[in-house]
SENU-222497 format. One record per residue: residue in one letter; x, y, z of N, C-alpha, C, O in turn. Coordinates in steps of 0.001 Angstrom, whole numbers. Atoms other than C-alpha are relative to their C-alpha. Layout:
N
<r residu="A" n_c1="X" n_c2="Y" n_c3="Z" ca_c1="X" ca_c2="Y" ca_c3="Z" c_c1="X" c_c2="Y" c_c3="Z" o_c1="X" o_c2="Y" o_c3="Z"/>
...
This chain:
74
<r residu="M" n_c1="-888" n_c2="73" n_c3="863" ca_c1="21574" ca_c2="190538" ca_c3="196059" c_c1="1467" c_c2="-333" c_c3="896" o_c1="1881" o_c2="12" o_c3="2003"/>
<r residu="A" n_c1="-1274" n_c2="167" n_c3="507" ca_c1="24763" ca_c2="189315" ca_c3="195512" c_c1="927" c_c2="592" c_c3="183" o_c1="281" o_c2="1425" o_c3="818"/>
<r residu="H" n_c1="-1021" n_c2="-935" n_c3="241" ca_c1="27865" ca_c2="191290" ca_c3="195506" c_c1="1237" c_c2="-808" c_c3="8" o_c1="1328" o_c2="-1989" o_c3="344"/>
<r residu="F" n_c1="-1683" n_c2="790" n_c3="699" ca_c1="31860" ca_c2="190586" ca_c3="194346" c_c1="-116" c_c2="1108" c_c3="-810" o_c1="-761" o_c2="1789" o_c3="-1609"/>
<r residu="D" n_c1="-1456" n_c2="-1058" n_c3="315" ca_c1="34814" ca_c2="192420" ca_c3="194294" c_c1="284" c_c2="-834" c_c3="-474" o_c1="29" o_c2="-2006" o_c3="-198"/>
<r residu="M" n_c1="-748" n_c2="1074" n_c3="611" ca_c1="37085" ca_c2="191411" ca_c3="191493" c_c1="1426" c_c2="1067" c_c3="-184" o_c1="1481" o_c2="2260" o_c3="113"/>
<r residu="S" n_c1="-1877" n_c2="-507" n_c3="495" ca_c1="40850" ca_c2="192620" ca_c3="190566" c_c1="371" c_c2="-1242" c_c3="-1374" o_c1="764" o_c2="-2406" o_c3="-1450"/>
<r residu="I" n_c1="-877" n_c2="1038" n_c3="796" ca_c1="41593" ca_c2="191697" ca_c3="187252" c_c1="965" c_c2="947" c_c3="-465" o_c1="903" o_c2="2176" o_c3="-489"/>
<r residu="P" n_c1="-1252" n_c2="-1616" n_c3="-406" ca_c1="45357" ca_c2="192916" ca_c3="186569" c_c1="405" c_c2="203" c_c3="-2113" o_c1="197" o_c2="-693" o_c3="-2931"/>
<r residu="H" n_c1="-1070" n_c2="-640" n_c3="1235" ca_c1="47068" ca_c2="194333" ca_c3="183086" c_c1="203" c_c2="392" c_c3="-579" o_c1="-161" o_c2="1523" o_c3="-257"/>
<r residu="R" n_c1="-1459" n_c2="-470" n_c3="-202" ca_c1="49638" ca_c2="195343" ca_c3="180752" c_c1="-462" c_c2="669" c_c3="-400" o_c1="422" o_c2="1399" o_c3="-848"/>
<r residu="L" n_c1="-169" n_c2="-1126" n_c3="1164" ca_c1="48237" ca_c2="197634" ca_c3="178897" c_c1="546" c_c2="1157" c_c3="838" o_c1="1306" o_c2="1008" o_c3="1794"/>
<r residu="S" n_c1="-480" n_c2="-960" n_c3="167" ca_c1="48662" ca_c2="201261" ca_c3="178979" c_c1="-1040" c_c2="167" c_c3="1442" o_c1="-1562" o_c2="-857" o_c3="1883"/>
<r residu="K" n_c1="1319" n_c2="277" n_c3="-219" ca_c1="46013" ca_c2="202680" ca_c3="181421" c_c1="-1058" c_c2="837" c_c3="-1176" o_c1="-2082" o_c2="230" o_c3="-1488"/>
<r residu="E" n_c1="480" n_c2="191" n_c3="1357" ca_c1="44691" ca_c2="204509" ca_c3="178338" c_c1="-1079" c_c2="-1442" c_c3="-330" o_c1="-2033" o_c2="-2187" o_c3="-104"/>
<r residu="D" n_c1="785" n_c2="1805" n_c3="948" ca_c1="44026" ca_c2="201726" ca_c3="176314" c_c1="-1151" c_c2="-808" c_c3="1020" o_c1="-2324" o_c2="-1113" o_c3="805"/>
<r residu="A" n_c1="1105" n_c2="708" n_c3="-276" ca_c1="42472" ca_c2="200052" ca_c3="178563" c_c1="-909" c_c2="625" c_c3="774" o_c1="-1778" o_c2="-144" o_c3="1186"/>
<r residu="L" n_c1="1209" n_c2="-178" n_c3="73" ca_c1="40224" ca_c2="202194" ca_c3="179675" c_c1="-475" c_c2="-171" c_c3="-1175" o_c1="-1042" o_c2="-1253" o_c3="-1324"/>
<r residu="K" n_c1="448" n_c2="33" n_c3="1501" ca_c1="39326" ca_c2="202615" ca_c3="176181" c_c1="-485" c_c2="-1427" c_c3="-161" o_c1="-1695" o_c2="-1651" o_c3="-109"/>
<r residu="R" n_c1="432" n_c2="1840" n_c3="246" ca_c1="39168" ca_c2="198499" ca_c3="175606" c_c1="-1723" c_c2="-499" c_c3="617" o_c1="-2581" o_c2="-1175" o_c3="49"/>
<r residu="I" n_c1="755" n_c2="-281" n_c3="38" ca_c1="36677" ca_c2="199234" ca_c3="178155" c_c1="-1316" c_c2="334" c_c3="-114" o_c1="-2250" o_c2="-461" o_c3="-19"/>
<r residu="Q" n_c1="1170" n_c2="217" n_c3="782" ca_c1="34063" ca_c2="201225" ca_c3="176933" c_c1="-163" c_c2="-325" c_c3="-1087" o_c1="-1198" o_c2="279" o_c3="-1366"/>
<r residu="T" n_c1="-72" n_c2="515" n_c3="1388" ca_c1="34295" ca_c2="199767" ca_c3="173476" c_c1="-677" c_c2="-2059" c_c3="561" o_c1="-1337" o_c2="-2946" o_c3="19"/>
<r residu="L" n_c1="826" n_c2="1378" n_c3="335" ca_c1="33346" ca_c2="196485" ca_c3="174730" c_c1="-1623" c_c2="215" c_c3="655" o_c1="-2689" o_c2="-77" o_c3="113"/>
<r residu="L" n_c1="1568" n_c2="-486" n_c3="15" ca_c1="30432" ca_c2="197897" ca_c3="176938" c_c1="-525" c_c2="568" c_c3="-922" o_c1="-1750" o_c2="442" o_c3="-920"/>
<r residu="S" n_c1="788" n_c2="82" n_c3="1144" ca_c1="29725" ca_c2="199247" ca_c3="173682" c_c1="-1030" c_c2="-1376" c_c3="-950" o_c1="-2117" o_c2="-1925" o_c3="-770"/>
<r residu="E" n_c1="-791" n_c2="1714" n_c3="166" ca_c1="30346" ca_c2="196092" ca_c3="171771" c_c1="-954" c_c2="-1220" c_c3="242" o_c1="-1396" o_c2="-2130" o_c3="-459"/>
<r residu="T" n_c1="1125" n_c2="1297" n_c3="-87" ca_c1="28091" ca_c2="194163" ca_c3="174070" c_c1="-1426" c_c2="415" c_c3="-462" o_c1="-2178" o_c2="-523" o_c3="-728"/>
<r residu="K" n_c1="947" n_c2="-181" n_c3="423" ca_c1="25250" ca_c2="195972" ca_c3="173054" c_c1="-1108" c_c2="-401" c_c3="-548" o_c1="-2250" o_c2="-784" o_c3="-295"/>
<r residu="K" n_c1="486" n_c2="100" n_c3="926" ca_c1="25079" ca_c2="195901" ca_c3="169957" c_c1="254" c_c2="-1799" c_c3="-424" o_c1="-312" o_c2="-2575" o_c3="-1194"/>
<r residu="Q" n_c1="447" n_c2="1761" n_c3="875" ca_c1="25761" ca_c2="192258" ca_c3="169389" c_c1="-1153" c_c2="-801" c_c3="886" o_c1="-1638" o_c2="-1887" o_c3="569"/>
<r residu="H" n_c1="52" n_c2="1509" n_c3="-1798" ca_c1="24157" ca_c2="190887" ca_c3="173498" c_c1="-2263" c_c2="1494" c_c3="-513" o_c1="-3139" o_c2="1615" o_c3="343"/>
<r residu="G" n_c1="1376" n_c2="-443" n_c3="-1100" ca_c1="20417" ca_c2="193516" ca_c3="172619" c_c1="-977" c_c2="-237" c_c3="138" o_c1="-1823" o_c2="289" o_c3="861"/>
<r residu="D" n_c1="1237" n_c2="415" n_c3="230" ca_c1="18126" ca_c2="191702" ca_c3="171593" c_c1="-384" c_c2="-921" c_c3="1435" o_c1="-1343" o_c2="-1682" o_c3="1558"/>
<r residu="K" n_c1="193" n_c2="495" n_c3="-1096" ca_c1="18804" ca_c2="190664" ca_c3="175354" c_c1="337" c_c2="824" c_c3="1077" o_c1="-31" o_c2="418" o_c3="2179"/>
<r residu="I" n_c1="-545" n_c2="-1244" n_c3="-583" ca_c1="20268" ca_c2="193743" ca_c3="176968" c_c1="-479" c_c2="1044" c_c3="-1024" o_c1="-364" o_c2="1410" o_c3="-2193"/>
<r residu="S" n_c1="-349" n_c2="-1695" n_c3="134" ca_c1="19189" ca_c2="196868" ca_c3="177636" c_c1="-387" c_c2="804" c_c3="1853" o_c1="-324" o_c2="229" o_c3="2940"/>
<r residu="N" n_c1="-564" n_c2="-1042" n_c3="-983" ca_c1="18948" ca_c2="200332" ca_c3="180139" c_c1="1431" c_c2="-274" c_c3="112" o_c1="1936" o_c2="-441" o_c3="1222"/>
<r residu="L" n_c1="-1313" n_c2="335" n_c3="-725" ca_c1="22780" ca_c2="199630" ca_c3="179273" c_c1="70" c_c2="2107" c_c3="338" o_c1="-137" o_c2="2991" o_c3="-492"/>
<r residu="H" n_c1="-20" n_c2="-1354" n_c3="506" ca_c1="23339" ca_c2="203282" ca_c3="181030" c_c1="2113" c_c2="119" c_c3="638" o_c1="2606" o_c2="-676" o_c3="1439"/>
<r residu="E" n_c1="-1168" n_c2="263" n_c3="-649" ca_c1="27209" ca_c2="204038" ca_c3="181808" c_c1="64" c_c2="1410" c_c3="-112" o_c1="-479" o_c2="2088" o_c3="-984"/>
<r residu="E" n_c1="-1113" n_c2="-1069" n_c3="-19" ca_c1="29284" ca_c2="207026" ca_c3="182925" c_c1="983" c_c2="674" c_c3="665" o_c1="990" o_c2="914" o_c3="1873"/>
<r residu="W" n_c1="-1337" n_c2="-111" n_c3="-708" ca_c1="32235" ca_c2="208042" ca_c3="183686" c_c1="737" c_c2="1218" c_c3="135" o_c1="542" o_c2="2132" o_c3="-666"/>
<r residu="K" n_c1="-473" n_c2="-759" n_c3="-1010" ca_c1="34534" ca_c2="210160" ca_c3="186059" c_c1="1324" c_c2="-488" c_c3="-474" o_c1="1653" o_c2="-1657" o_c3="-271"/>
<r residu="D" n_c1="-1341" n_c2="713" n_c3="629" ca_c1="38260" ca_c2="210111" ca_c3="184102" c_c1="-420" c_c2="-1493" c_c3="-290" o_c1="-1101" o_c2="-1974" o_c3="-1196"/>
<r residu="N" n_c1="112" n_c2="1451" n_c3="879" ca_c1="38892" ca_c2="206142" ca_c3="184892" c_c1="-844" c_c2="-450" c_c3="1234" o_c1="-348" o_c2="-1291" o_c3="1984"/>
<r residu="V" n_c1="900" n_c2="1208" n_c3="-837" ca_c1="35911" ca_c2="204984" ca_c3="187225" c_c1="-958" c_c2="855" c_c3="-719" o_c1="-1026" o_c2="2037" o_c3="-1054"/>
<r residu="G" n_c1="788" n_c2="17" n_c3="1207" ca_c1="32985" ca_c2="204058" ca_c3="185126" c_c1="-1233" c_c2="-463" c_c3="625" o_c1="-1174" o_c2="-1657" o_c3="332"/>
<r residu="E" n_c1="749" n_c2="784" n_c3="-98" ca_c1="29640" ca_c2="202993" ca_c3="186692" c_c1="-676" c_c2="-233" c_c3="-970" o_c1="-827" o_c2="351" o_c3="-2043"/>
<r residu="F" n_c1="1163" n_c2="898" n_c3="1712" ca_c1="27271" ca_c2="200700" ca_c3="184569" c_c1="-1791" c_c2="-461" c_c3="864" o_c1="-2226" o_c2="-712" o_c3="1988"/>
<r residu="S" n_c1="1499" n_c2="1042" n_c3="-231" ca_c1="23626" ca_c2="199284" ca_c3="184658" c_c1="-589" c_c2="71" c_c3="-1450" o_c1="-692" o_c2="770" o_c3="-2458"/>
<r residu="F" n_c1="1115" n_c2="76" n_c3="1449" ca_c1="21530" ca_c2="197797" ca_c3="182477" c_c1="-383" c_c2="-1825" c_c3="453" o_c1="87" o_c2="-2680" o_c3="1204"/>
<r residu="T" n_c1="975" n_c2="1706" n_c3="-395" ca_c1="19253" ca_c2="194366" ca_c3="182520" c_c1="109" c_c2="-994" c_c3="-1315" o_c1="-38" o_c2="-820" o_c3="-2525"/>
<r residu="V" n_c1="-101" n_c2="685" n_c3="1451" ca_c1="19802" ca_c2="191536" ca_c3="180610" c_c1="-438" c_c2="-943" c_c3="679" o_c1="-339" o_c2="-1197" o_c3="1879"/>
<r residu="M" n_c1="1662" n_c2="1201" n_c3="-595" ca_c1="16922" ca_c2="188587" ca_c3="180571" c_c1="-870" c_c2="828" c_c3="1055" o_c1="-1695" o_c2="118" o_c3="1630"/>
<r residu="G" n_c1="415" n_c2="-220" n_c3="-828" ca_c1="15637" ca_c2="190713" ca_c3="182761" c_c1="299" c_c2="115" c_c3="1637" o_c1="-658" o_c2="290" o_c3="2391"/>
<r residu="F" n_c1="-1079" n_c2="-107" n_c3="-763" ca_c1="18177" ca_c2="190845" ca_c3="185613" c_c1="643" c_c2="1409" c_c3="-489" o_c1="1041" o_c2="1812" o_c3="-1582"/>
<r residu="A" n_c1="-524" n_c2="-1423" n_c3="-238" ca_c1="19234" ca_c2="194493" ca_c3="187222" c_c1="1366" c_c2="-958" c_c3="-70" o_c1="1594" o_c2="-2117" o_c3="275"/>
<r residu="I" n_c1="-1535" n_c2="-68" n_c3="-122" ca_c1="23191" ca_c2="195002" ca_c3="186457" c_c1="339" c_c2="1651" c_c3="907" o_c1="353" o_c2="2823" o_c3="531"/>
<r residu="S" n_c1="-1265" n_c2="-1474" n_c3="116" ca_c1="24940" ca_c2="197709" ca_c3="188054" c_c1="1264" c_c2="-310" c_c3="874" o_c1="1149" o_c2="-1380" o_c3="1471"/>
<r residu="G" n_c1="-1084" n_c2="-464" n_c3="-415" ca_c1="28344" ca_c2="198459" ca_c3="189548" c_c1="824" c_c2="1587" c_c3="-722" o_c1="494" o_c2="2592" o_c3="-1353"/>
<r residu="L" n_c1="-412" n_c2="-1226" n_c3="916" ca_c1="31130" ca_c2="200483" ca_c3="188672" c_c1="1627" c_c2="-529" c_c3="578" o_c1="1852" o_c2="-1004" o_c3="1691"/>
<r residu="L" n_c1="-1045" n_c2="604" n_c3="1398" ca_c1="34765" ca_c2="199578" ca_c3="186805" c_c1="778" c_c2="1167" c_c3="624" o_c1="170" o_c2="2235" o_c3="685"/>
<r residu="T" n_c1="-760" n_c2="-676" n_c3="-408" ca_c1="37766" ca_c2="201370" ca_c3="188390" c_c1="1241" c_c2="-526" c_c3="-1124" o_c1="1944" o_c2="-1442" o_c3="-698"/>
<r residu="V" n_c1="-983" n_c2="-379" n_c3="-370" ca_c1="40378" ca_c2="201866" ca_c3="185901" c_c1="1064" c_c2="1" c_c3="115" o_c1="1596" o_c2="765" o_c3="-690"/>
<r residu="N" n_c1="-1642" n_c2="-698" n_c3="-514" ca_c1="44031" ca_c2="201858" ca_c3="187432" c_c1="1306" c_c2="-752" c_c3="-629" o_c1="990" o_c2="-1876" o_c3="-1021"/>
<r residu="E" n_c1="-811" n_c2="-120" n_c3="1012" ca_c1="47447" ca_c2="201514" ca_c3="185596" c_c1="410" c_c2="-1712" c_c3="-542" o_c1="670" o_c2="-2004" o_c3="-1709"/>
<r residu="D" n_c1="369" n_c2="659" n_c3="-289" ca_c1="47465" ca_c2="198301" ca_c3="186345" c_c1="-168" c_c2="-2026" c_c3="-510" o_c1="143" o_c2="-3088" o_c3="-1048"/>
<r residu="T" n_c1="1683" n_c2="1594" n_c3="-270" ca_c1="44407" ca_c2="196092" ca_c3="187357" c_c1="-1360" c_c2="1599" c_c3="-401" o_c1="-1374" o_c2="2829" o_c3="-457"/>
<r residu="I" n_c1="1071" n_c2="-519" n_c3="1062" ca_c1="40896" ca_c2="196799" ca_c3="185692" c_c1="-641" c_c2="-921" c_c3="1879" o_c1="-680" o_c2="-2126" o_c3="2129"/>
<r residu="E" n_c1="308" n_c2="202" n_c3="-969" ca_c1="39509" ca_c2="197029" ca_c3="189588" c_c1="-2522" c_c2="-119" c_c3="66" o_c1="-3234" o_c2="846" o_c3="343"/>
<r residu="L" n_c1="1486" n_c2="199" n_c3="119" ca_c1="35101" ca_c2="195606" ca_c3="189264" c_c1="-821" c_c2="-599" c_c3="1158" o_c1="-1041" o_c2="-1757" o_c3="1513"/>
<r residu="K" n_c1="683" n_c2="199" n_c3="-1294" ca_c1="33050" ca_c2="196579" ca_c3="192392" c_c1="-1724" c_c2="-1195" c_c3="-1290" o_c1="-1608" o_c2="-1298" o_c3="-2511"/>
<r residu="A" n_c1="1529" n_c2="-155" n_c3="337" ca_c1="28996" ca_c2="195139" ca_c3="191273" c_c1="-507" c_c2="-1562" c_c3="537" o_c1="-1691" o_c2="-1889" o_c3="456"/>
């Protein structure tokens, strides 16, 4: 299985970036529910674990929202 790490810079407050990420996951499920299933996310402070299935492929990872970056490990 392929793994990747990504760091995405942002200029929002940490709290606003966290809200946007959390909203993005639920909105993606609403908009693409016919392709995405088993969406699960669990947040502890600024760190979120997520998993879902899209078109038969299982995806999972970890998001960490920092002051000026969002770290994605999948």
